[in-house]
Phi, psi and omega in degrees: 000158177273132185301330178284347183287320178294314180303322180289319177300307178306315189287339189260359181284144179248092187232160172256337189229160170226121178251118179250122184250121185248093172289125185290143169059040172257112183283161183308320186262011175247004180307130178304137178294335178298319185279316177303329181289342185249014176200196182256118189259133179232125180293134191238136173267120182287145176292335188198160171267020186228119186320306176298325169298315181293317176295319178299322178294313176308312187289321191256346187068021179244146175293158194307316179297337189263357171247344170084011184253122174239328183223180184283357173272352182257155181231144173304125180297152188294335185273003178264118186296144173201183181320310191284002177260350185300134179269156184064019163225153167280151180224156182204153173224128177234160189231112178241024182300336183274005181314314188240016183270180175307128183304338181288356181277335189311332181268000184276155176255122184290139183287350174306323184303316181294315180307315189271351177075035176226155186277142175297138181277163179285329186247146173259004174277117186296340179264002176266346179250014171222147173250146176300143000280140186219159163240116182235138178235141179228131171274107178263176182289335174052231178246030176294141177286150017277135193280153173072221183255022179306134180264355181262197180278169181298327180299303181300332175296308190288335178268010179264168181289342178304317194268004174268335176262125187298328183291316180298314178304318181289317176298318176299315187297310183292340173288327174303307179305316181289324176301316178301317180299317174308313175301313177302319185284341170296322176294322172297314170307318180302313171303323173293314180300323179267020180045043179252002187297314184290334186263009184234126165271123181258137186230121178248127180211186176224160174281332178190172176267205190204142177268135187232037177115356177297127182063020181077016190246142168236154180082207181222007172271062190216174173306148188293136167215164178304330176294344178262329184281317187270130173227164178269146169232129184233121179264130187230115176199147182302338178274354184257149178289159173265129182146189174240148178271123192263152169063021174226162174227150166253175175224155182309325186286344172282349185282323178296304182303326180293316180296312184296321177294317170313307182275011183054044178254152181280135172253125177307148185300140182050025180282327190243147172271342186272169178239136184295143181292337177297337182274352183124144176247151181218176172255022173300147179299131182243150179268160168216147181222130183245136180229130166209151187229138186234304186283144175299155178304336187282346176293120190289146171059014177233138173274337183070014183258147168243104181236130181226147175235141181210158170233141193219134161246186183297340181264345181157199177182198178227137172245134186235127176283145177243142183097179189270154175308317180301317182299315183294315178295335178286324177292311178308314178301315174301321181294319182298344177249334188246334189290145173300337182265013190294324181297322176293314186295322185296331176289352195226024191303317176308303173303322182291319182301318178293323180294320183276344173283334183296136177265325178209130186227140174260133178236140174064214184230063181301150183269024177215163181262183180299317182296322174298316174307311186294322175301314180301316176299316185298312186286349176288343184267065184280332181207076183315124179288147175292133176289131181238111181271151175221152183270137167264128185294163179300312182301320183288326174297316179299314184300314177299317172303317175298337180267001175100011175272023181299349183279348191251151184244000000 
């Protein structure tokens, strides 16, 4: 299809509602063909490879440095505009990431609610807690670990035999993505049952990708790579064409202004870093920033951080490590002994050492050079957000470890 045909069609739809489903950890090349077959798919640059930062960007339309959320212990500042501040519509956020995880998680309150500054709803059905017109967002299980039909925690999965063979790991991961597609189609069927299909723009996307053995790495608390950065975004409505938009990229921060524009709602001046897709798609380089923390603060002379910045278009991009090589290799050393993924990692130590030692890497064939990539990163930090901290309870910290976030402090 022609790119501007999608933009024109999106600009022309008449809807009162938007439902955004965010399948956790679904990489660009893992999108279910069932979902791709019912809408228009656009390659998307994730704001981060870490859920709290990416969700904050999805909700606020701001690049990661500009909303101040780096970890699950941070919150979006009260003065930052987002989805849930939109006027003249009801808004809701539900979390079903535990749908296929260890059943003990079902009673836990996910810290993503605290990050976004919203209260957990009593109902997990996103259409039972709002009335039209509405903007509703759901965090689904996606391809998040534990993969496949594994009944235990992510920690238990990665310490099992299933996680040591890459072929088995990829197969389990793709099974997770298809289970997530089942969940998503239940939402589509619910919209049809309520006769809301024509009045609702449905958006399927992901917060970040996932590594499945590339450079010896699994999961997403790792050095930046395209498999972490590129995610799918699918726009679904009876008046939109089916297929893919080629040679362009969107960014997480484009989704808030797109949703508000489709609903004819006002966006406060200078509130967003993104641009509505109705105004045109391009292949300009877009930034991504990833933060993870592993070593405790008490370790002298080391930050214990893995921090990366990158710039990406549809063809590839550049990833830059921040901090010293010694620091990154120290983090790798700690992971080899403490990470739930250590059995997999120890078998691929050579590839891992090279990946963690690299300070700057080009991937693919981006249409811009290294200097332009650095400029894009610099210009993305227009107004660094103030960090707003919250304390995570012991139970919440254990819950995060059970979901595979044991590499973060």
